[in-house]
Steps between C-alpha positions, in 0.01 A plus 500: 500500500259448790383139483201361694623389843333158480664439161844596633460277807406200286785553252752542784382172648522316163826642371696537822854617419401572138240757600728810502608427141135447402394826667782691337406363157152650535660845537686472168345609167305225331651313207352586162461260211365445153434177317557467125200387297613181325223549242680814377874441545763305691673605822835500322383720213322741732793539736735567209295799382308606813496872584529409870771363728403136561620222729360145464261364762657163598173308535321616181675484164274777364549728799726799559563743782512867402621798705259719693605794283366335182136533386419210264127562546546828312663353193326402172623142545266468798200600288616258231487214751870423472518448876286491812605690812492245781643477849796256478385257773161468331678363191575184701141378453510495120852358505402209727175439309719449191216522248553308177357550150181300449400475866160588647564742784282693744612811687225509760570835672654678205471881524680721421671251265862450603477125541264457203728683259801304631320170435388616155851594393625152572200339328593677173140526387442123515236340722237687700544735795199590715557810714237564765434795729200511731482882518357651180710818502823308548394251230478793256856606594611139449348495151684823412832350610441192286414715197812717539726195525354355178366179653267317263422171678344636819145493636435767767226413748335697781380205705501332840726197544191291572336575164823435314544167679158388376594589141858362499516181714833318460583711193822696555863392484595777740314732733669807649352645820663828599268518797348808662701542819593737781769660283774514762768446236402831337525723807782707350351522151417855393135593544398155628219511762583157647670639811212732591243222451693231691366360828620198705180319401536560126731201422251254653214652300706484180601138564133399520431668166810341347383153604176548308679625188751215510227237523336631184840523328567135582173396336608656170831314466543183298695205635871582490423871479678760714363755743718805565399685815649834599452791737678828569489460877731376775214360712552125563123446525461607136816334371613170655168479684281531190705243307518255794126506555442465126710183492305359793171566320634373165707181523490489119764778500869502585770764525735536205870539574644771273869583497537871570807649663380860523217439748481384862308182586159534662461436873222249576625496862357852536140373491309246704462170312738619228561239231877429480491487117393865495869577556525456119309828463691829489522822694643812341641729769586868434816471709624204293430621145402811305123477516195513723368223723344207318402135554465241221405131512471255209271197546407212270174308469596131511169331416354446152233772502398618154236722353418702193302801384265496205605691189338830413172436317508592132185710468590744222210570267538508123507881515770497769709255299471728200602800713801310640615403152483864396680604820774250427552651156506851646740394773738383231539866402679556832650161586706283266407170667288404798647269763445129449245315718296821531143578401307823448204555731234768467343663805252762388714717269837407653728234353731297723789265436436191710776238537358148472625418852281783637185390316339361816138507612509787752124533535394606848831675576571871518762537226683832461714403201568199282751490218595822319274776377587532132279787392156653458297416190338811353323510164735272309813631667692375800649752740793319667502476880778622727540149642582358155808723470644351818403137446679425172869518408597830341582329169143367479367843398487640149591857597722603791618847598806447717619799701798534730380456859559868582293616200214257577407704807298738284294206378440390860380853578237471228666738252466490122834517319640517144550162331545427131422129514234312305144616550290301747527335839847437639643370827709766675802354678782614727830346388301217340268435798133563417318776688169525314335616178512809288343589166698671222346753266641803316845462649378493861460220755168536676528373856278209611670426832218443756421822686493326839860382453654823376784666686370801685744722686797270418 
């Protein structure tokens, strides 16, 4: 691997005698990992029946390494949202954030969804998770990831940090900032453009952008709340430098000391005016563990800041209320019982399940998704939505067609197949994990798997 000369010179200067081991690590194949979706199963249950060879990731209880020869992205369990394919070092962010059920959490730079789905799994559907992505196309990808993983308590925004900070002052228990960075830690990752785009000036430019993002993130935390900052770069300016300057600008924050044996301590001595307490942050080095380069810091707001967001206005007309009552009755034909603390919301002809914790006034924000799409209301019938199949436990549905994983491939390809089950809508599942909807008639299962998700050429 031909690395930029300026990058090599800097890393040789910083690492000294460790540099040859670091350089050699970048020549080895990258580690590959998947993270079990705690909304669908447990790590123990999945490992016991997994069709892959798995080794636990030490720093994330949901995480596993898998061999390069395996292809978990081409298995029905992937489409069922049983796991998320994630680089092992990146799992450190969700592990250190340690999301808890009932918390209010913001993932400020969320696409494509690795950190968001990690946080959601630990929240267990309780509380509210706001996932934001400033780029519209990536926000759409983020929303797709959240739907596949069956996350019901998430609001997906396509906003600037500044606009979010005006809407959510002092509101969140935790804010995760996986900041845009120079990407040096991903130089060996397959198909990653970071190496070609790198210049000696890029880390300084990124650090300036990170400072702005962090300031807005700080404004959205309540007193006692935690800020988790991460990058996938080795550049001290963006790592120890960004956190040190943040602490100088924000005396209402302090570093949190987290016990973690797998990671190396940060090096505040590598930057001018480095705050000594930044040594409590972590560096993940590819020559010291099986993963790419990463940096993670956990900070706490120590003042008594507090804020709130108004609840979503209740503006349903009498006609809409009547339609929702009918939709609820029709939904009962597919679902045995709706989740508690959840309301039905009508947007044009689409019905959504909205957890009470997500019923916030989001006026003025670009919102890509909120709650779970339940179905489309059409002439006194409700056509169930794909998202609904993923968001509820499999035993919540009236009719389920469970196929062995190998046989479910034909469903994922969009094929119709013989099925002698009860007439009507049914959830099609692979080994008990929901994939989507089908409709039974005359001994056949008509396929309703979304065309854009179907396996083509697999």
